[in-house]
C-alpha angles and dihedrals in degrees: 000000000000125000095256091051091052092048091048092050092048091049091053091049093049091046094051091046092049091051091047094050093046095048124084108253124228113215128217140148095044124182127189113203125191136189117173104315096336123103129197124186126205122188141159117236122202123200093219130031110251095017124104093204141096096029141157136196114240117205116189129192102185097182090058094037090237130143120183134182104207097171138029133176133198102174111012114091114216092014095116093042091051092048092049090053089045092054092047089050091048091053090049089053087056092054102270122132112227126190125189110230121225114254115264112259113245121234114228 
């Protein structure tokens, strides 16, 4: 890959990330996981209401004040939803209890 190609690819990545961070996120596929008194929250954020892409998985650890985004997708439908379920399953394998939350009802 030549230098111009790398710069162009980096510019696209930064541009998409900037748009994503500046846009209001729509949440779906939310899991609340608990172990003893600790809570972890996993959700999928969509850049635009009604669109599956782009998306990112949001992983929150409220007791530590941490929010992470371990996965994002620009072109693979169901990728973020699958990764959110994967992370919830992984936590369950480590002894956490995870419950998928019902989607929020939309006001007309």
